[in-house]
C-alpha positions as CSV (number, residue, x, y, z in Angstrom):
1,M,136.6,82.3,99.6
2,M,134.5,79.1,99.7
3,K,132.0,78.9,96.9
4,Y,130.0,75.9,97.9
5,S,128.4,74.9,101.2
6,Y,129.1,71.5,102.8
7,D,125.9,70.1,101.4
8,E,126.6,71.4,98.0
9,V,130.2,70.0,98.0
10,I,128.9,66.5,99.0
11,H,126.1,66.7,96.4
12,I,128.5,67.6,93.6
13,I,131.1,65.0,94.6
14,E,128.5,62.2,95.1
15,N,126.9,62.9,91.7
16,T,130.0,62.8,89.6
17,R,130.4,59.7,87.4
18,R,130.8,56.4,89.2
19,F,133.1,55.1,86.4
20,G,134.9,57.0,83.7
21,N,136.6,56.4,80.4
22,L,140.0,56.3,81.9
23,T,141.0,53.9,84.7
24,G,141.0,55.2,88.3
25,L,144.7,54.7,88.3
26,E,145.2,57.1,85.4
27,V,142.8,59.7,86.7
28,S,144.1,59.8,90.3
29,K,147.7,59.7,89.1
30,Q,147.1,62.8,87.0
31,M,145.2,64.5,89.8
32,L,147.9,63.8,92.4
33,E,150.6,65.1,90.0
34,Q,148.6,68.4,89.5
35,L,148.3,68.6,93.3
36,G,152.0,68.3,93.8
37,N,152.0,64.6,94.8
38,P,150.9,65.3,98.4
39,Q,151.2,61.5,99.2
40,S,155.0,61.8,98.8
41,G,156.8,61.3,102.0
42,I,153.9,59.6,103.8
43,P,154.4,55.8,104.1
44,F,151.2,53.8,103.5
45,V,149.7,50.4,103.7
46,H,147.5,49.3,100.8
47,V,144.5,47.0,101.5
48,A,142.7,45.0,98.7
49,G,140.4,42.0,98.6
50,T,136.8,41.0,98.2
51,N,135.6,40.9,101.8
52,G,137.0,42.1,105.1
53,K,138.9,45.1,103.8
54,G,137.2,47.5,106.1
55,S,137.5,45.4,109.3
56,T,141.1,44.5,108.5
57,T,142.0,48.2,107.9
58,A,140.2,49.1,111.2
59,F,142.1,46.5,113.2
60,L,145.5,47.5,111.7
61,C,144.9,51.2,112.3
62,K,144.0,50.7,115.9
63,I,147.1,48.6,116.5
64,L,149.3,51.2,114.9
65,E,147.6,53.9,116.9
66,Q,148.3,52.0,120.1
67,A,152.0,52.0,119.0
68,G,152.0,55.8,119.0
69,Q,151.5,56.4,115.3
70,K,149.3,59.1,113.9
71,V,147.3,57.0,111.4
72,G,145.2,58.2,108.5
73,M,142.6,55.8,107.4
74,F,140.8,55.8,104.1
75,T,137.8,53.5,103.5
76,S,134.6,53.3,101.4
77,P,131.7,53.4,101.2
78,H,130.3,55.3,104.1
79,L,127.3,54.1,106.0
80,I,125.8,57.3,107.4
81,T,128.0,60.4,106.7
82,F,130.7,61.2,104.1
83,E,133.2,61.9,106.9
84,E,133.4,58.2,107.8
85,R,135.7,57.7,104.7
86,I,138.5,59.8,106.1
87,R,139.7,59.4,109.7
88,I,142.8,60.1,111.8
89,N,143.2,57.8,114.8
90,G,139.5,57.1,114.6
91,T,138.3,60.7,114.4
92,Y,136.4,61.7,111.3
93,I,137.5,64.6,109.2
94,S,135.4,67.6,110.1
95,K,132.6,69.0,107.9
96,E,134.5,72.3,107.8
97,D,137.6,70.5,106.3
98,V,135.5,68.5,103.9
99,T,133.9,71.8,102.7
100,R,137.3,73.6,102.5
101,L,139.2,70.8,100.7
102,G,136.1,70.0,98.6
103,N,135.9,73.6,97.3
104,M,139.6,73.6,96.5
105,L,139.3,70.4,94.5
106,L,136.1,71.4,92.7
107,E,137.6,74.7,91.7
108,M,140.7,73.1,90.1
109,Q,140.8,72.5,86.4
110,F,142.2,68.9,86.2
111,D,143.3,67.5,82.9
112,V,141.1,64.5,83.5
113,S,137.5,64.0,84.6
114,P,137.5,62.7,88.2
115,T,134.9,60.3,89.6
116,M,133.5,60.5,93.1
117,F,136.2,58.1,94.3
118,D,139.0,60.1,92.8
119,Y,137.8,63.2,94.6
120,C,137.5,61.3,97.9
121,L,141.0,59.9,97.6
122,A,142.6,63.3,96.7
123,M,140.8,64.9,99.7
124,A,142.0,62.1,102.0
125,V,145.6,62.4,101.0
126,L,145.6,66.2,101.2
127,Y,144.1,66.0,104.7
128,F,146.6,63.4,105.9
129,K,149.4,65.6,104.6
130,E,148.1,68.7,106.3
131,Q,147.7,66.8,109.6
132,D,151.2,65.3,109.5
133,C,150.2,61.7,109.6
134,D,152.9,59.2,110.3
135,I,151.3,56.6,108.1
136,M,148.2,56.1,105.9
137,V,146.2,52.8,105.6
138,M,144.4,53.0,102.3
139,E,141.6,50.7,101.2
140,T,141.0,50.1,97.5
141,G,137.7,50.8,95.9
142,I,137.3,48.0,93.3
143,G,140.1,45.7,92.3
144,G,143.6,46.9,92.7
145,R,145.7,47.0,89.6
146,Y,143.7,49.9,88.0
147,D,142.2,51.2,91.2
148,S,142.6,54.9,92.0
149,T,144.5,54.1,95.1
150,N,147.2,52.4,93.1
151,A,148.4,55.8,92.0
152,L,149.8,56.4,95.5
153,G,153.0,54.5,94.7
154,V,154.9,51.8,96.5
155,P,153.4,50.8,99.9
156,E,155.2,49.7,103.0
157,A,152.9,46.6,102.9
158,A,150.2,45.3,100.6
159,I,147.5,43.4,102.4
160,I,145.2,41.0,100.5
161,T,142.0,40.0,102.4
162,K,139.7,37.2,101.4
163,I,139.1,36.9,97.7
164,G,135.8,35.8,96.3
165,F,133.4,36.6,93.5
166,D,132.2,40.2,93.2
167,H,132.3,42.9,90.5
168,M,132.9,40.3,87.9
169,A,132.0,42.6,85.0
170,V,135.1,44.7,85.9
171,L,137.5,42.2,87.5
172,G,136.9,38.9,85.7
173,N,134.8,35.7,85.8
174,T,137.1,33.4,87.7
175,L,138.7,33.6,91.1
176,E,142.1,33.6,89.4
177,E,141.3,36.6,87.2
178,I,139.9,38.5,90.2
179,A,142.9,37.6,92.3
180,G,145.2,38.9,89.5
181,E,143.5,42.3,89.6
182,K,143.6,42.5,93.4
183,A,147.3,41.4,93.3
184,G,148.0,44.5,91.2
185,I,148.8,46.4,94.5
186,I,151.9,44.2,95.1
187,K,155.0,46.2,94.3
188,A,158.8,45.5,94.4
189,G,160.2,45.8,97.9
190,S,156.8,45.8,99.7
191,L,155.8,43.4,102.4
192,V,152.9,41.3,101.3
193,V,150.4,39.9,103.8
194,S,147.5,37.6,102.7
195,N,144.5,36.1,104.5
196,M,143.9,32.4,104.1
197,Q,143.1,31.9,100.4
198,Q,142.1,29.0,98.1
199,N,145.1,27.3,96.6
200,S,144.5,28.7,93.1
201,V,144.2,32.3,94.5
202,R,147.4,31.8,96.6
203,E,149.3,30.7,93.5
204,V,148.2,33.9,91.7
205,L,149.3,36.1,94.6
206,L,152.7,34.3,94.8
207,E,153.2,34.6,91.1
208,N,152.5,38.3,91.2
209,Y,154.9,38.7,94.1
210,R,157.6,36.8,92.3
211,K,157.2,38.9,89.1
212,A,157.1,42.2,91.0
213,N,160.4,41.4,92.8
214,D,162.0,39.6,89.8
215,L,162.5,36.4,91.8
216,E,163.3,32.9,90.6
217,E,160.6,30.3,91.4
218,N,162.9,28.4,93.9
219,V,163.8,31.5,95.9
220,E,162.3,31.8,99.4
221,F,159.7,34.5,99.5
222,A,160.9,36.2,102.7
223,N,158.5,39.1,102.6
224,F,155.4,37.2,101.7
225,H,153.3,36.4,104.8
226,E,150.2,34.2,105.0
227,V,147.7,33.8,107.9
228,S,148.2,30.4,109.5
229,Q,146.1,28.3,111.9
230,E,148.4,29.5,114.7
231,D,147.7,33.1,113.7
232,L,143.9,32.4,113.9
233,H,144.3,30.8,117.3
234,Y,146.2,33.8,118.7
235,A,143.7,36.3,117.3
236,G,140.8,34.2,118.7
237,S,142.4,34.4,122.2
238,I,142.0,38.2,122.3
239,P,138.7,39.6,123.6
240,M,137.0,41.7,120.9
241,R,134.3,44.4,120.9
242,M,133.0,42.9,117.7
243,S,131.3,39.6,117.4
244,T,133.9,37.0,116.6
245,G,133.2,34.5,113.8
246,Y,134.9,35.7,110.6
247,Q,136.3,38.8,112.3
248,I,139.0,36.5,113.8
249,E,140.4,36.0,110.3
250,N,140.4,39.8,109.7
251,A,142.1,40.4,113.0
252,A,144.7,37.7,112.3
253,T,145.5,39.4,109.0
254,A,145.9,42.8,110.6
255,I,148.1,41.3,113.4
256,L,150.3,39.6,110.9
257,A,150.7,42.8,109.0
258,A,151.5,44.8,112.2
259,R,154.2,42.3,113.1
260,A,155.7,42.4,109.7
261,L,155.7,46.2,109.8
262,F,157.2,46.3,113.3
263,A,160.0,43.9,112.2
264,K,160.7,46.0,109.1
265,W,160.9,49.2,111.1
266,Q,163.2,47.5,113.7
267,E,165.5,46.4,110.9
268,E,165.6,49.8,109.4
269,G,166.4,51.4,112.7
270,H,163.2,53.5,112.9
271,W,162.3,52.4,116.4
272,D,163.5,50.1,119.2
273,I,160.5,48.7,121.0
274,S,160.6,45.3,122.8
275,A,158.6,42.3,121.5
276,E,156.6,42.5,124.8
277,K,155.5,46.0,124.0
278,Q,154.6,45.2,120.5
279,E,152.4,42.4,121.7
280,E,150.8,44.8,124.1
281,Y,150.0,47.2,121.3
282,I,148.5,44.3,119.2
283,R,146.3,42.9,121.9
284,A,145.1,46.4,123.0
285,G,144.4,47.4,119.4
286,V,142.4,44.3,118.5
287,S,140.4,44.4,121.7
288,E,139.4,48.1,121.1
289,T,138.5,47.9,117.4
290,F,135.0,48.4,116.4
291,W,133.7,48.5,112.8
292,K,130.1,49.4,112.2
293,G,127.8,47.1,110.2
294,R,129.9,44.0,110.5
295,M,128.2,41.4,112.7
296,E,127.1,44.3,114.9
297,I,124.6,43.3,117.6
298,I,122.2,46.2,117.7
299,N,119.8,44.8,120.4
300,E,119.7,41.8,122.7
301,H,115.9,41.9,123.5
302,P,114.8,41.2,120.8
303,F,118.1,40.0,119.4
304,F,119.0,42.0,116.3
305,M,122.3,41.8,114.4
306,I,123.3,43.6,111.2
307,D,126.0,42.6,108.7
308,G,127.2,44.1,105.4
309,A,127.5,40.7,103.7
310,H,126.6,41.8,100.1
311,N,127.9,39.0,98.0
312,S,127.9,35.2,98.2
313,H,131.4,35.1,99.7
314,G,130.4,37.5,102.5
315,V,127.2,35.5,103.1
316,R,129.2,32.3,103.5
317,A,131.4,33.9,106.1
318,L,128.2,35.2,107.8
319,A,126.6,31.8,107.8
320,S,129.7,30.1,109.1
321,S,130.0,32.6,111.9
322,L,126.3,32.2,112.9
323,K,126.7,28.4,113.0
324,E,129.8,28.9,115.2
325,L,128.3,31.4,117.6
326,Y,124.7,30.0,117.8
327,P,125.0,26.3,117.0
328,G,121.7,24.6,116.1
329,E,119.7,27.8,115.8
330,K,117.7,29.2,112.9
331,F,117.1,32.8,112.2
332,H,114.8,35.4,110.7
333,F,116.6,37.2,107.9
334,I,115.9,40.7,106.6
335,M,117.6,41.1,103.2
336,G,118.1,44.0,100.9
337,V,120.6,43.7,97.9
338,M,121.7,45.2,94.6
339,A,120.3,43.7,91.4
340,D,123.8,43.1,90.0
341,K,124.8,40.8,92.9
342,D,124.7,37.0,93.0
343,Y,121.6,37.2,95.3
344,E,120.3,33.7,94.4
345,E,123.5,32.1,95.6
346,M,123.4,34.3,98.7
347,I,119.9,33.0,99.4
348,D,120.9,29.3,98.8
349,V,123.7,29.7,101.4
350,L,121.3,30.8,104.1
351,L,118.3,28.6,103.4
352,P,119.4,25.9,105.9
353,L,119.6,28.5,108.6
354,A,116.4,30.4,107.7
355,V,113.0,30.4,109.5
356,D,111.9,33.0,107.0
357,F,112.9,36.2,105.1
358,V,111.6,39.7,105.0
359,T,112.9,41.7,101.9
360,V,113.4,45.4,101.6
361,T,114.5,47.7,98.7
362,P,117.7,49.7,99.5
363,E,117.9,53.3,98.5
364,S,119.8,53.0,95.2
365,N,118.9,52.9,91.5
366,R,120.8,49.6,91.4
367,A,118.7,48.0,94.1
368,L,116.7,44.8,93.5
369,Q,113.0,45.4,94.2
370,S,111.9,43.8,97.5
371,K,108.9,42.2,95.8
372,D,111.1,40.4,93.2
373,L,113.5,39.3,95.9
374,A,110.7,37.8,98.0
375,K,109.3,35.9,94.9
376,C,112.8,34.5,94.3
377,I,113.1,33.2,97.9
378,E,109.6,31.7,97.9
379,K,110.4,29.7,94.8
380,K,113.1,28.0,96.8
381,G,110.5,26.8,99.4
382,V,111.1,29.3,102.2
383,R,108.5,31.8,103.5
384,A,109.2,35.3,102.4
385,R,107.3,38.6,102.4
386,Y,108.3,42.0,101.2
387,V,107.8,45.5,102.8
388,E,107.7,48.8,101.0
389,N,108.9,50.7,104.0
390,M,111.9,49.2,105.8
391,E,111.1,51.1,109.0
392,E,108.0,49.0,109.4
393,V,110.2,45.9,110.2
394,I,113.3,47.6,111.5
395,R,111.9,50.1,114.0
396,P,110.5,47.6,116.5
397,L,113.9,45.8,116.6
398,L,115.9,48.8,117.7
399,P,116.7,49.4,121.4
400,Q,113.8,51.1,123.2
401,K,114.9,54.1,125.3
402,N,114.6,53.5,129.1
403,I,113.4,50.0,128.5
404,S,115.7,47.1,129.2
405,V,113.3,44.4,128.2
406,L,110.4,44.7,125.7
407,S,107.0,45.3,127.2
408,K,104.3,42.7,126.3
409,Q,102.7,45.0,123.8
410,E,106.1,45.8,122.0
411,G,107.0,42.1,122.1
412,E,103.7,41.1,120.5
413,K,104.3,43.7,117.7
414,T,107.7,42.3,117.0
415,I,106.4,38.7,116.9
416,S,103.6,39.8,114.5
417,L,106.3,41.2,112.2
418,M,108.9,38.5,112.4
419,G,106.8,35.5,113.3
420,S,108.5,34.2,116.4
421,W,111.3,34.8,118.9
422,H,114.2,33.6,116.7
423,K,117.2,35.9,116.4
424,T,116.9,38.4,113.6
425,I,119.8,39.1,111.2
426,A,119.6,42.0,108.7
427,F,122.2,41.7,105.9
428,G,123.0,42.8,102.3
429,S,123.9,46.1,100.6
430,L,125.8,48.6,102.6
431,Y,123.2,51.1,101.5
432,F,120.7,49.0,103.5
433,I,123.0,48.6,106.5
434,G,123.8,52.3,106.4
435,A,120.1,53.1,106.5
436,I,119.7,51.0,109.6
437,E,122.7,52.7,111.2
438,A,121.1,56.1,110.5
439,M,117.8,54.9,112.1
440,L,119.7,53.7,115.1
441,E,121.6,57.0,115.4
442,K,118.3,59.0,115.2
443,N,116.7,56.6,117.7
444,N,119.5,57.2,120.2
445,K,119.3,60.9,119.9
């Protein structure tokens, strides 16, 4: 009999420790063993990297779904509801299943102390096992080598998305150190697929691949695949639901991974599908993929886009995409970040594109206060103001029901808030982006 309600399960899980004394790898390995290793027998793809993990995972899952696979997808964090973390062929786990599995996990006496992420991973694997998934695509939390997801075993493929600076206190202070931690998901016998990387990062990934497979330096790395300009060109030729820009690189990475998996399965005799059919699955999958909060255009009149760029690497990708999509334009930026991020560098990247900034404080005890962020921006010579209530600046930018174009009064209100009719881009912490998504959902209802 269930002891806790859905809300109680979520509250308990979300309020467990964020980090523990043991590594996530050690904790989840012990938990999965006590659960009978439910991951056993389900092939999986492991996705690590600094930016683009979620989008790349979404692209790959949709391609595999088009190919007839029942695909379990595990990502984090969620933007609005907990169920976003665990999906099968795009459908969220139900609240009833979260409640049932959550109660089961919370009632168990594990020999270790799980964190929130460990509970989420265990719940996902149990659910995918129950639902007879053909394959799981599992996104790491932080890093890779000691991440909870690395307890799952040897993946069919290890995907490394763009690597940049983030979580330095945990992963290291150089790109090479961070890449070394991310490369910890590379295992002997697995395919490896990498997005375009800086040369020093690429060398770290190749070295880890060589060591994992006990290869000599002069041996051709047959199962190591890297995104090329040709891959980018192909991905860019496919119409996408998401704004393009940096999403082309994420799509190209997923396409390369799908092709490598298809070839592997053909060689192993698991299926016999023509190259034409495979390309059909790829194009259909990419064109149908949508991932909330990543260069998502919320409204056209006035123009309002949101993006979960929450570190300097992500902001560079955002800036590059904005320049590509809207050459010569400048933007209003709404910014809300965590205090432990490299927010000064994020600001510096966007200064040449900024008309002004409005700053907000995300709902988190790690958040940088909007007043302090505004002061930091103004010191750099760009106009900035802070708001205590983010709805004050966000609400007028959301689509108005039954109104295709803003009325004069609504338009004047938006102009008074944002200053002019430049496009508005909200970016930063996923807590902030999630709050906007929740406001949009409520607005649509």
